[in-house]
DRENTI-636872 format. One line per field, with one value per atom (N, C-alpha, C): x, z, y. Coordinates in nm, 2 decimals. Layout:
N
c1 <- c(X,...)
c3 <- c(Z,...)
c2 <- c(Y,...)
This chain:
200
c1 <- c(0.09,0.00,0.10,0.07,0.14,0.11,0.21,0.21,0.08,0.03,-0.07,-0.21,-0.20,-0.34,-0.39,-0.52,-0.59,-0.64,-0.65,-0.69,-0.83,-0.85,-1.00,-1.08,-1.10,-1.14,-1.30,-1.26,-1.38,-1.29,-2.79,-2.76,-2.84,-3.37,-3.42,-3.53,-3.54,-3.66,-3.79,-3.89,-4.02,-4.11,-4.06,-4.12,-4.11,-4.21,-4.21,-4.21,-4.07,-4.07,-4.10,-4.19,-4.21,-4.23,-4.26,-4.27,-4.15,-4.11,-4.00,-4.01,-3.86,-3.86,-3.78,-3.79,-3.74,-3.79,-3.71,-3.77,-3.63,-3.57,-3.46,-3.51,-3.43,-3.45,-3.50,-3.44,-3.47,-3.53,-3.48,-3.52,-3.62,-3.74,-3.86,-3.91,-4.04,-4.09,-4.17,-4.14,-4.19,-4.14,-4.26,-4.20,-4.23,-4.25,-4.29,-4.16,-4.11,-4.00,-4.01,-3.90,-3.88,-3.93,-4.01,-4.03,-3.96,-3.86,-3.75,-3.83,-3.80,-3.84,-3.76,-3.76,-3.70,-3.81,-3.81,-3.90,-3.80,-3.82,-3.73,-3.80,-3.69,-3.71,-3.84,-3.87,-3.99,-3.92,-3.81,-3.74,-3.71,-3.77,-3.76,-3.61,-3.62,-3.48,-3.45,-3.31,-3.29,-3.14,-3.11,-2.97,-2.86,-2.75,-2.66,-2.69,-2.79,-2.85,-2.82,-2.76,-2.74,-2.83,-2.90,-2.99,-2.98,-3.07,-3.06,-3.20,-3.18,-3.27,-3.25,-3.35,-3.33,-3.44,-3.41,-3.53,-3.47,-3.60,-3.56,-3.51,-3.42,-3.36,-3.42,-3.44,-3.54,-3.58,-3.64,-3.68,-3.58,-3.46,-3.37,-3.26,-3.28,-3.17,-3.22,-3.15,-3.19,-3.09,-3.10,-3.01,-3.01,-2.92,-2.94,-2.83,-2.88,-2.81,-2.78,-2.67,-2.63,-2.64,-2.71,-2.72,-2.72,-2.65,-2.64,-2.72,-2.80,-2.87,-2.80,-2.79,-2.70,-2.83,-2.77,-2.64,-2.55,-2.41,-2.37,-2.30,-2.27,-2.21,-2.05,-2.03,-1.87,-1.84,-1.71,-1.66,-1.54,-1.51,-1.39,-1.44,-1.52,-1.57,-1.48,-1.41,-1.29,-1.33,-1.41,-1.45,-1.57,-1.62,-1.71,-1.69,-1.71,-1.70,-1.82,-1.89,-2.01,-2.01,-2.09,-2.15,-2.32,-2.35,-2.51,-2.52,-2.62,-2.65,-2.78,-2.77,-2.89,-2.93,-3.09,-3.14,-3.14,-3.15,-3.17,-3.09,-3.00,-2.87,-2.93,-3.05,-3.11,-3.17,-3.22,-3.32,-3.24,-3.12,-3.05,-2.89,-2.81,-2.66,-2.61,-2.52,-2.43,-2.35,-2.37,-2.32,-2.16,-2.08,-1.93,-1.90,-1.82,-1.76,-1.87,-1.98,-2.09,-2.08,-1.99,-2.01,-1.96,-2.02,-1.97,-1.99,-1.84,-1.78,-1.92,-1.96,-2.08,-2.01,-2.10,-2.06,-2.05,-2.07,-2.09,-1.92,-1.82,-1.70,-1.64,-1.61,-1.54,-1.39,-1.35,-1.21,-1.14,-1.05,-0.99,-0.85,-0.77,-0.65,-0.57,-0.51,-0.42,-0.49,-0.61,-0.69,-0.75,-0.76,-0.83,-0.96,-0.98,-1.12,-1.09,-1.16,-1.14,-1.27,-1.31,-1.44,-1.41,-1.41,-1.38,-1.51,-1.58,-1.71,-1.69,-1.73,-1.73,-1.84,-1.90,-2.01,-1.93,-1.93,-1.87,-1.99,-2.03,-2.16,-2.28,-2.35,-2.46,-2.42,-2.31,-2.28,-2.22,-2.25,-2.18,-2.09,-1.96,-1.87,-1.83,-1.85,-1.81,-1.73,-1.63,-1.53,-1.54,-1.56,-1.55,-1.47,-1.37,-1.28,-1.20,-1.18,-1.07,-0.96,-0.84,-0.71,-0.61,-0.50,-0.40,-0.38,-0.45,-0.42,-0.49,-0.48,-0.57,-0.68,-0.76,-0.88,-0.99,-1.10,-1.22,-1.32,-1.45,-1.53,-1.67,-1.76,-1.89,-1.97,-2.12,-2.20,-2.31,-2.39,-2.51,-2.64,-2.75,-2.88,-2.91,-2.88,-2.90,-2.88,-2.91,-2.88,-2.76,-2.68,-2.57,-2.53,-2.50,-2.47,-2.33,-2.33,-2.21,-2.15,-2.24,-2.21,-2.32,-2.32,-2.42,-2.37,-2.47,-2.46,-2.55,-2.53,-2.62,-2.64,-2.77,-2.81,-2.88,-2.85,-2.92,-2.99,-3.14,-3.23,-3.25,-3.24,-3.20,-3.31,-3.40,-3.53,-3.64,-3.76,-3.89,-3.86,-3.93,-3.93,-3.87,-3.80,-3.76,-3.66,-3.56,-3.47,-3.43,-3.43,-3.40,-3.26,-3.24,-3.11,-3.08,-2.99,-2.99,-2.81,-2.80,-2.65,-2.60,-2.48,-2.41,-2.27,-2.20,-2.07,-1.96,-1.87,-1.80,-1.71,-1.71,-1.65,-1.50,-1.45,-1.29,-1.23,-1.14,-1.08,-1.00,-0.98,-0.91,-1.02,-1.13,-1.23,-1.23,-1.23,-1.21,-1.34,-1.45,-1.58,-1.65,-1.74,-1.83,-1.95,-1.98,-2.08,-2.07,-2.16,-2.15,-2.09,-2.00,-1.93,-1.90,-1.88,-1.84,-1.69,-1.59,-1.47,-1.41,-1.32,-1.26,-1.12,-1.05,-0.91,-0.82,-0.84,-0.73,-0.79,-0.91,-0.94,-1.04,-1.07,-1.15,-1.31,-1.41,-1.53,-1.60,-1.67,-1.76,-1.90,-1.93,-2.03,-2.16,-2.17,-2.28,-2.34,-2.26,-2.32,-2.38,-2.49,-2.59,-2.63,-2.65,-2.68,-2.85,-2.92,-3.07,-3.06,-3.14,-3.14,-3.27,-3.34,-3.45,-3.43,-3.49,-3.45,-3.52,-3.43,-3.50,-3.52,-3.58,-3.62,-3.57,-3.52,-3.52,-3.63,-3.72,-3.83,-3.80,-3.84,-3.83,-3.96)
c3 <- c(0.00,0.00,0.00,-0.09,-0.09,0.03,0.04,0.19,0.18,0.05,0.01,0.02,0.03,0.01,0.15,0.18,0.27,0.28,0.38,0.37,0.34,0.27,0.24,0.32,0.46,0.52,0.50,0.46,0.39,0.31,0.28,0.21,0.23,0.12,0.04,-0.03,-0.14,-0.19,-0.15,-0.14,-0.09,-0.19,-0.32,-0.42,-0.45,-0.50,-0.53,-0.68,-0.73,-0.88,-0.92,-0.97,-1.01,-1.17,-1.23,-1.37,-1.43,-1.53,-1.62,-1.71,-1.73,-1.82,-1.98,-1.97,-2.10,-2.12,-2.21,-2.23,-2.22,-2.11,-2.06,-2.06,-2.06,-2.10,-1.99,-1.85,-1.74,-1.74,-1.65,-1.64,-1.56,-1.64,-1.57,-1.57,-1.54,-1.54,-1.69,-1.77,-1.89,-2.00,-2.06,-2.15,-2.08,-1.94,-1.88,-1.84,-1.87,-1.79,-1.66,-1.57,-1.46,-1.47,-1.37,-1.38,-1.25,-1.28,-1.14,-1.08,-0.97,-0.90,-0.77,-0.72,-0.60,-0.49,-0.38,-0.28,-0.18,-0.15,-0.04,0.08,0.18,0.32,0.40,0.33,0.40,0.51,0.52,0.61,0.55,0.60,0.52,0.52,0.44,0.42,0.53,0.58,0.70,0.70,0.74,0.75,0.79,0.73,0.78,0.80,0.68,0.70,0.55,0.57,0.44,0.42,0.29,0.27,0.15,0.11,-0.03,-0.11,-0.22,-0.32,-0.46,-0.54,-0.65,-0.75,-0.84,-0.95,-1.03,-1.11,-1.21,-1.34,-1.42,-1.54,-1.65,-1.62,-1.72,-1.64,-1.71,-1.65,-1.53,-1.55,-1.48,-1.41,-1.43,-1.38,-1.28,-1.15,-1.06,-1.05,-1.05,-0.99,-0.84,-0.78,-0.62,-0.60,-0.55,-0.52,-0.37,-0.31,-0.19,-0.17,-0.09,-0.10,0.03,0.05,0.18,0.16,0.25,0.28,0.35,0.29,0.39,0.45,0.53,0.56,0.63,0.59,0.67,0.81,0.84,0.96,0.94,0.92,0.90,0.79,0.76,0.65,0.62,0.67,0.64,0.62,0.53,0.49,0.37,0.41,0.31,0.26,0.32,0.27,0.35,0.27,0.36,0.33,0.44,0.48,0.51,0.44,0.49,0.39,0.44,0.36,0.35,0.24,0.20,0.22,0.30,0.33,0.24,0.16,0.10,0.17,0.19,0.27,0.19,0.04,-0.04,-0.16,-0.15,-0.27,-0.42,-0.40,-0.54,-0.59,-0.55,-0.59,-0.68,-0.63,-0.69,-0.64,-0.74,-0.71,-0.78,-0.70,-0.75,-0.87,-0.97,-1.10,-1.09,-1.10,-1.07,-1.17,-1.12,-1.20,-1.24,-1.18,-1.21,-1.13,-1.01,-0.91,-0.99,-0.95,-0.99,-0.87,-0.88,-0.77,-0.79,-0.68,-0.68,-0.67,-0.63,-0.60,-0.45,-0.35,-0.21,-0.19,-0.25,-0.21,-0.33,-0.28,-0.39,-0.40,-0.54,-0.54,-0.56,-0.45,-0.48,-0.54,-0.54,-0.64,-0.57,-0.67,-0.63,-0.57,-0.58,-0.51,-0.62,-0.61,-0.70,-0.64,-0.70,-0.63,-0.63,-0.55,-0.53,-0.50,-0.58,-0.55,-0.56,-0.44,-0.42,-0.38,-0.48,-0.43,-0.47,-0.41,-0.43,-0.36,-0.41,-0.33,-0.27,-0.15,-0.07,0.00,-0.03,0.01,0.01,0.12,0.11,0.15,0.14,0.16,0.04,0.00,-0.12,-0.02,-0.04,0.05,-0.02,0.04,-0.04,0.05,-0.03,0.01,-0.09,-0.06,-0.13,-0.09,-0.16,-0.08,-0.18,-0.11,-0.19,-0.19,-0.26,-0.27,-0.27,-0.25,-0.26,-0.14,-0.03,0.09,0.07,0.15,0.15,0.25,0.24,0.33,0.28,0.35,0.31,0.28,0.26,0.24,0.31,0.31,0.33,0.23,0.25,0.18,0.24,0.17,0.23,0.21,0.22,0.23,0.10,0.06,-0.07,-0.05,-0.14,-0.16,-0.25,-0.22,-0.30,-0.30,-0.39,-0.43,-0.37,-0.28,-0.25,-0.36,-0.39,-0.49,-0.55,-0.69,-0.75,-0.79,-0.75,-0.78,-0.87,-0.96,-1.03,-1.00,-0.97,-0.91,-1.05,-1.06,-1.15,-1.08,-1.13,-1.06,-1.14,-1.07,-1.12,-1.12,-1.00,-0.98,-0.91,-0.92,-0.86,-0.70,-0.65,-0.50,-0.48,-0.35,-0.30,-0.22,-0.19,-0.11,-0.04,0.08,0.17,0.15,0.16,0.15,0.27,0.36,0.50,0.49,0.55,0.58,0.70,0.68,0.80,0.79,0.91,0.92,0.82,0.79,0.68,0.75,0.66,0.71,0.67,0.61,0.59,0.73,0.77,0.93,0.94,0.85,0.85,0.92,0.89,0.94,1.09,1.12,1.27,1.34,1.30,1.37,1.33,1.41,1.35,1.29,1.28,1.20,1.09,1.00,0.87,0.90,0.83,0.89,0.77,0.79,0.69,0.79,0.72,0.76,0.73,0.83,0.79,0.72,0.71,0.64,0.71,0.86,0.93,0.97,0.89,0.90,1.03,1.10,1.23,1.17,1.26,1.23,1.25,1.15,1.17,1.25,1.37,1.42,1.41,1.34,1.30,1.19,1.11,0.98,1.04,1.00,1.05,0.91,0.95,0.82,0.88,0.75,0.76,0.83,0.92,0.97,0.94,0.85,0.80,0.65,0.62,0.51,0.37,0.27,0.12,0.06,-0.04,-0.11,-0.25,-0.31,-0.46,-0.48,-0.57,-0.61,-0.75,-0.78,-0.90,-0.93)
c2 <- c(-0.10,0.01,0.11,0.22,0.34,0.42,0.50,0.59,0.69,0.72,0.83,0.79,0.64,0.57,0.56,0.53,0.49,0.35,0.29,0.13,0.13,0.02,0.00,-0.12,-0.07,-0.19,-0.22,-0.12,-0.16,-0.27,0.22,0.22,0.30,0.52,0.42,0.51,0.50,0.58,0.51,0.61,0.56,0.49,0.48,0.43,0.28,0.24,0.08,0.07,0.00,0.00,-0.16,-0.21,-0.33,-0.32,-0.24,-0.27,-0.27,-0.35,-0.36,-0.25,-0.19,-0.07,-0.14,-0.25,-0.30,-0.45,-0.50,-0.65,-0.75,-0.73,-0.83,-0.96,-1.06,-1.20,-1.27,-1.30,-1.34,-1.47,-1.54,-1.71,-1.73,-1.70,-1.74,-1.88,-1.90,-2.05,-2.08,-2.15,-2.18,-2.04,-2.00,-1.88,-1.77,-1.76,-1.61,-1.57,-1.43,-1.37,-1.34,-1.34,-1.28,-1.13,-1.07,-0.92,-0.87,-0.81,-0.77,-0.63,-0.63,-0.50,-0.49,-0.35,-0.32,-0.24,-0.27,-0.23,-0.16,-0.04,0.03,0.01,0.03,-0.01,0.07,0.20,0.26,0.37,0.39,0.46,0.60,0.71,0.84,0.88,0.98,1.04,1.13,1.13,1.22,1.27,1.39,1.42,1.31,1.29,1.18,1.05,1.02,0.88,0.81,0.67,0.61,0.52,0.52,0.43,0.36,0.25,0.20,0.25,0.28,0.32,0.23,0.23,0.14,0.13,0.05,0.06,-0.07,-0.13,-0.22,-0.15,-0.20,-0.15,-0.24,-0.38,-0.46,-0.57,-0.67,-0.80,-0.87,-0.85,-0.94,-0.88,-0.75,-0.66,-0.54,-0.53,-0.43,-0.33,-0.21,-0.10,-0.08,-0.10,-0.03,0.07,0.17,0.29,0.29,0.32,0.35,0.50,0.57,0.71,0.75,0.87,0.95,1.08,1.12,1.24,1.33,1.46,1.58,1.68,1.76,1.79,1.68,1.68,1.57,1.60,1.72,1.74,1.74,1.62,1.59,1.67,1.73,1.78,1.71,1.59,1.50,1.35,1.34,1.20,1.14,1.04,0.98,0.84,0.77,0.64,0.59,0.48,0.41,0.24,0.17,0.04,-0.03,-0.13,-0.20,-0.31,-0.41,-0.52,-0.49,-0.56,-0.56,-0.72,-0.75,-0.90,-0.93,-1.04,-1.08,-1.20,-1.19,-1.32,-1.44,-1.43,-1.53,-1.53,-1.58,-1.53,-1.62,-1.72,-1.80,-1.69,-1.59,-1.49,-1.40,-1.32,-1.23,-1.24,-1.18,-1.17,-1.04,-1.02,-0.90,-0.92,-0.83,-0.85,-0.81,-0.88,-0.87,-0.75,-0.64,-0.55,-0.41,-0.43,-0.33,-0.20,-0.21,-0.09,0.04,0.13,0.26,0.37,0.43,0.54,0.65,0.70,0.81,0.93,1.04,1.18,1.23,1.14,1.17,1.20,1.14,1.16,1.27,1.39,1.47,1.47,1.44,1.43,1.55,1.59,1.71,1.70,1.78,1.77,1.67,1.59,1.47,1.37,1.34,1.24,1.14,1.02,0.93,0.86,0.77,0.69,0.54,0.47,0.34,0.29,0.16,0.10,-0.04,-0.13,-0.26,-0.32,-0.41,-0.47,-0.61,-0.71,-0.84,-0.90,-1.02,-1.10,-1.22,-1.23,-1.33,-1.41,-1.53,-1.60,-1.50,-1.49,-1.40,-1.27,-1.21,-1.06,-1.02,-0.90,-0.80,-0.72,-0.73,-0.65,-0.53,-0.41,-0.28,-0.19,-0.16,-0.06,0.07,0.20,0.29,0.41,0.45,0.55,0.64,0.75,0.85,0.78,0.82,0.77,0.89,0.87,0.98,1.07,1.05,1.13,1.27,1.35,1.48,1.46,1.56,1.56,1.51,1.45,1.42,1.54,1.51,1.64,1.61,1.70,1.71,1.78,1.78,1.83,1.89,1.98,2.03,1.97,2.03,1.95,1.90,1.80,1.72,1.59,1.51,1.36,1.33,1.24,1.20,1.05,1.03,0.88,0.82,0.73,0.67,0.57,0.47,0.39,0.33,0.28,0.20,0.06,-0.03,-0.15,-0.21,-0.32,-0.40,-0.53,-0.58,-0.72,-0.80,-0.92,-0.98,-1.08,-1.07,-1.14,-1.27,-1.39,-1.50,-1.61,-1.59,-1.66,-1.58,-1.64,-1.60,-1.58,-1.49,-1.51,-1.35,-1.31,-1.19,-1.22,-1.14,-1.13,-1.00,-1.01,-0.87,-0.82,-0.69,-0.64,-0.56,-0.59,-0.54,-0.47,-0.37,-0.33,-0.41,-0.44,-0.51,-0.43,-0.46,-0.43,-0.49,-0.42,-0.48,-0.62,-0.72,-0.83,-0.85,-0.71,-0.71,-0.69,-0.77,-0.78,-0.64,-0.58,-0.45,-0.31,-0.36,-0.26,-0.22,-0.09,-0.06,-0.06,-0.12,-0.13,-0.26,-0.30,-0.40,-0.36,-0.23,-0.20,-0.12,-0.11,-0.02,0.13,0.17,0.29,0.38,0.50,0.60,0.64,0.65,0.70,0.83,0.90,1.01,0.99,1.09,1.08,1.03,1.01,0.96,0.80,0.76,0.61,0.59,0.70,0.70,0.69,0.62,0.61,0.76,0.80,0.92,0.88,0.88,0.83,0.90,1.03,1.09,1.03,0.97,0.91,0.76,0.75,0.63,0.55,0.42,0.33,0.30,0.29,0.22,0.10,0.06,-0.05,-0.17,-0.10,-0.16,-0.23,-0.34,-0.41,-0.33,-0.32,-0.32,-0.45,-0.47,-0.59,-0.59,-0.68,-0.73,-0.83,-0.82,-0.92,-0.97,-1.09,-1.14,-1.22)
């Protein structure tokens, strides 16, 4: 690890989106395709809260956005470390390589971005961070994207999505966390404890 980088020890809209927006394939029963959907947790937006938002992209793909509502209070947010636990991995799985860095972390001069996401069993392990040293950032009364993930819906049914603490052994806490530029947990930023859901 270079001296300037930080360790990566390293989630809801209130809308229900069940109608497909395209004609994706989907592995349904017989000739009927799966109709993918996303159901938010129902937790309302609130400052310093990380939630899961989402929508169906087509019959067998769901976009899940991890969003942070501002204002953030902290002006030194540098990284995020958390897992997303799936209650039924036969219904949906993370599409490897689909993660996109959001705009919650603002890249200053000399900084880069890192997104490390992988599915390990029933957990999607997520690390989102600035790189290159320097300070973190905060933002005002708006909603920003931490990371965007795509899930393939592979069977009929539903799976809950819940934030969990990062399973990376280098994580400084057992809970899902936002970290500052010194790798310390920012306690004011909390994660939704209610489940969102992907349906197929």
